[in-house]
N, C-alpha and C positions, 0 to 999 in steps of 0.2 A: 485186149484186156482180159485177164483171167479172173475168175471169181475166187475169192478167198476160201480156203477150206473151212468147213464148219468147226467150231471149237469141240474138243473132245468132251463128251458128257462126263460130269463128275460122278464117280462111282457111288452107288447107293450107300455103301458102307461108310464112305467119307462124309456123306451128308448126315447120316445117322450119328456118327461120332461127333460131328460139329454140334448137332442139336443137343446131344448128351452133355457135352462140355458146357454149353451155354446154360442148360437146365441145372447142372450141378453147381455152376457159379452162382446162379440166382438163388438156389436153395441154400447154399452156404451163406450167402449174404443175408437172407432172411433169418437164418439161425443165429448169426452173429448179432443182427439187429434185435432179435428177441431176447437173447442173453443180456445184451447191454441194457435193454429196457427193464428186464427183470432185476438186474443188479442195481440199477439206479433206483427202482421202486423199493427194493429191500433196504438200501442204504438210507433213503429218505425216511422210511418207516422207523429204522433204528435210531436215527437222529431225532425224530419226533418223539419217540418213546423216551430217549435219554433226556431230552429237554423237559418233557412232562414230569419225569421222575426227579429232576434236579432243579426245578424252579418252584 
């Protein structure tokens, strides 16, 4: 019985690139979430102002 060859180590550049992609996706998600929250807050404020002015 022969021992299996050890797996090739993942190149450092590939590991760093994978981390960068993951970080970029997370940062983009946070940006979109923040923009959506800000837009919703602004719309709610505009509706409240309109209601106050027209009632």
